[in-house]
Phi, psi and omega in degrees: 000135183289162179299322180294315178301317180298321182293325181279344187286142171237130193291315179188180180293151183301322182241077178225149182255144171258122178248132181299148181303153179303137181100349178291152179281345183214134175272125180256126180231126178199161178278125174283151179281153175243135182265134179233162177237038181296337178254020183065016172229154175282115180220154172295141178307324183282351180257359184264117180281058182219148174281100183221136172254139183228142180229128182272177181300321179295318179294319179302318180286318183294330180258002181051059174285109182253344182197185184296327179298320179295330176288316185298320185288356176247011183236128178302140174061026179241125181225138178237123172261128186264091182295334177196175182303332181235023184226072178282154175242108186272130181226126175235127182055035177083000182251128178196182179232140181244347181283135181246008182279174189281346186269003183230167184238175181265150174267331172247121193245143175261133174241144171242115184053043177073008179264126183291135174244113189277345183242132179300319180296341179268359185242007184253050178270167179292132181276128177206151178051052177261146174278320177191170175232134176239133176242113180261122183262139180092172182296135178240065191278001184253295186273321176272309165073290193305096173066012185272080177265336181259323182162176183221143173245115182252112178266121183250115181283154175291138185255159179296152175216160185291333185284139178292135180204137179210154180207140173233133183224130180234139182227138169229139183204191184300151183057042176055039173295124176227125187214137175229130174233143181214153179213139176227128185219147175166175180279136176260339174200188180295335185239359185234128176237152180226156179215133179230129181224147179215158178216130177231133188209143172213150180196143174288152179283170182256002174263150167241138187256110183298328182286350181233047174056033176078014176300146177286149174235167185067027170297137189231139170228137183207149170215154177211144178226134176229128176239137181222144173233134179236117179259123181228077181296333181206177177287349185269335181208156179211158182222124181248135173240138181220136175231128183234126178230135180210149173219148171209159177215147179235127178256124183078111182239121191244147166225161178217153177277131179232163187263326184062226181266013180286144177293159179301317181295317179295321179294316179297320179295324180294326183269353184305318181295346184257012190211218021290129180234128180240114180296157176299142180290321180294124183295346181252018171245130186244168182237037183291143178276332180245140180292317173082161178197158172222133172232134185213144176214152175211153177229132180228129175242135180211143170226157182215124175254127173238124186222118178270122179239176181293332183265347179162179182258118181266134175230129178232126183231091170273145183208152175223137179220136175227151180212141175240141187217121177236135186214137168232119187212132171281110187287318191277320182072032178256111187275201181289148176275185185298335180272004180078022181245141177292123176280319178198135177222134176229113184246133176256128175240105188245139176223114184231138172237125184236136174217145182214132174242127182222157173211133174237132177230127183215156178234133178239148180298152178299149181284073181248105185294341181280344181275127182288348182246128170234150186209163175207140180207154182188189185228144179223139177221138179223135174231118183241149172224125179235112179250108188232121174255128180231121173257129177249100179265125182227134174238123174244178181302330186236002186211159178220135179214153177206069177280154176251128173255104182265106186251138174222119180239115172257114186237146176222153179216134177233137181214146169241134184218157178197154179206139181223142178238129182233135177278105183288320180204178181305117175075007177244124181237138176244126178244128175231145180200174179192162179218129173256127184233138171231121179247145178222139177228130170252114190241126176243133178222125178236132177245124180228152175274117183282353180267121175285169179300322179293320179294320178297320179293321180295319179295318179299321181285320185279317184259347184067034184233141174287160176251143180225184175255004183309137008271004173280161178249345183200157169276139182197167171232127180232135175229125185210151175221154182204153176224152180220146176224153184202147171249126182242110181270169176207143175214133181226131173246120182236150183223121175280090183303324171206183181292346182243002183229124178240130173241148184208157173227134186226138167241127181216157177232153177226162186214131173237133186302154170286186182186199186224154181279121184282339180243046182294135183284332183226164178295326179297317178293324180293330181279350183270127176265152168261152191277163178299154177258137181229151182226144174232127187232129172245127188219141176235136184212164176220140174231123186226139171244115191236178174053050178056041176084007181269351186220130172241133180225117178239128182220150178208152171241132182234149176224110186248140174231129181244139175240153179053044184300123179278113184239144179269125181231149178256121183232162173263117179288338172239111184307131178085351182256105184293338180286349180266008182299137181215153178265132179229163179241134179213155172278084194270343192194170165244152185216155174232146176212144177209161181174185182236141175233134183224132175229134184226138172228132183221148176238083184291325177220165181301128176091345182255123178243126176245134180215158180192163177216147180218139179217148172240154181211116175247108184241151182201137170284116186259343180204141181236151178281140180301130179091352180280163180270002184284140182261127180298137175089355180279163177286160172284153176295151176051047181230073179297146182294334175205155170227151181220130173229137182229148177211145174223131179227134181229130177243131185224124177298128181219113184063223179279354185237207185225135172264129182238131178230139182213143173225139179232141179222137176231127175246127179245125180290166181294151185198172176250150181266344184217181187296153168065022172054051179295138186297322181293335181264013179274126180244126177289161178296152181209161180231143180238126182246131176234155181211155179208138173227132187218152171234129181246139178285179182304132179067018182057031181290336175208161179206140172238133187223138170251136186217161176211146174239148185048057188300328181272004179057046179294135176263122180208161179257132180267349178199142175217135170244110183290143176226173176054053178056036176078014181263358175205159182222142172269120194233158166244130178277149172288157184294131178286187183304134174222149183212165180190175178234128184238131175245131182234134175237128180247146179232140178068213179076000000 
């Protein structure tokens, strides 16, 4: 087997039991190791001195991981707020990004096969045919580097292999869920293997829209196809080609007004200017004025060369990704008042085209265990283009506006990075590394009034409303460029206390590029850049495999400090005028956060796997910028004081096959969704329970499974944007109970 194949291989699921074949005199049960590439090398999860959670293909299937939210609820200190069906906000250890405009970047970044995805909307595709998922917590400023100050999610696709293997999977479930996934893999010649995978899915949404006779919204249709070729002429080198194409669409996009912890009187007062308007009591019934839609497509091309030489192992990864995104969405969800008149409507009409070309080239020392020094070093280049048109149509009791914000961001990033590990003494290793990064952005922003003089006169006559430019204050053209550079070091001291226990201490830094405000109200605001965000992390951890391989215990304590924190704030560009509200980004504060993370996997008896994770998070704004709206001493948004996840899986031989049962539970502590602990954005703690029962035939040739998510039908909000001084919130609800039946047929393998 080639070195590349070995690097891509993952031995088995993190929490799976090996049971000796029937007829054995002794049943052997132990945790198999899982291989990760969190350090750009293939290593056992238990040997990596990094806080990383990993999920194998078996775990992904057993828990029905369909998207990033499913990953987050099984990872300590990971929270995702769903601002819309295709707009998640990823937060790890209280650090995330909420701005979706073209001039800013993410703090928690998604990678596919180590390829950076710069736009959240381009990374929320349906997950299928994955080998594993890795979640790296904390700043990764050396090897991953590009803007990863909060953490990274690395999605590793399954790669071609010479052995014939195929699978067809069909699912039907609640709200007319219909899904088909298929995979075909095998050798095409002695040196060439291919793999083809596809996913097709449709499902009705879980909202009903009162303004549209109870029609469902968030109906979804999606498909994805991935083709790969792997050329392995010898054990010394291999070449991988990958093409990924996907499209999805959402019909009806809903938001709703919610109360949160606001008093009844305060909530009514907040809505008074829009009514009288009374939101629907049912949390899954909305009052949107526009039905809305989202259409999205992406294409990804990637190749990877791995070449083992006498001086080291060379890896080159060129990649190209493009994505198109069209959206029509009623942001506020404030319907007609008692008189049948719109009190307030805010509609977003977004059209975005994203393209990115990247290349990473690195060399790693040969895998020689006798050499006390191992190293890796390389070069990275990224060229991004984000062309985003945003129309903000707003109707208030007395005014109507529809300005266009035409944004164009040409961004580039160049980096040199390296890391070396030296064995200082028996079982003591010192790792030092660093990354030098230079980012540059050329940002163009034009604001125009899309209403002609004739249209303005017609609106005034028909609606009796004046026309304005809200939330802009003027028409303008702004062109600005800026560059930033940073060196981010890392040092880790690790000690193999025994062959099964690793302890480590790490100091690392992270850097996220500065940027520009995409919805600037004035040309002066558009010309102003916000500064880079930086993180410093001190972490102590232990990874232990105990009880003859039946128990894994990983724990860490982290202490994070952030400077120039880029925060999203909602301000009134015209004091006292709620229709002039706009979202801006500013370096508003410095923050500190610390806590403990614990992950445990145990095999108490043959076939039974118990696993869990627990995290604490103490976050605080420690310094604020003069003139900002941030309140000193408050918690960070989406930073619950604790999270808890538990899982139990039992496999029992039954007849010629195996009966499998699994339950998963996630508890998320109470938290705020936005700055300054606004009452409307306060979310109480909640728990999500999932379950699965399956029967597999002999040799896993087929399987039928019944599953459910949010089994107790817990009502919770996955995103809130507070308005009206925190007395009301625009919210997205978390998905209610869903269930289904899945049949899988496997061939070969």
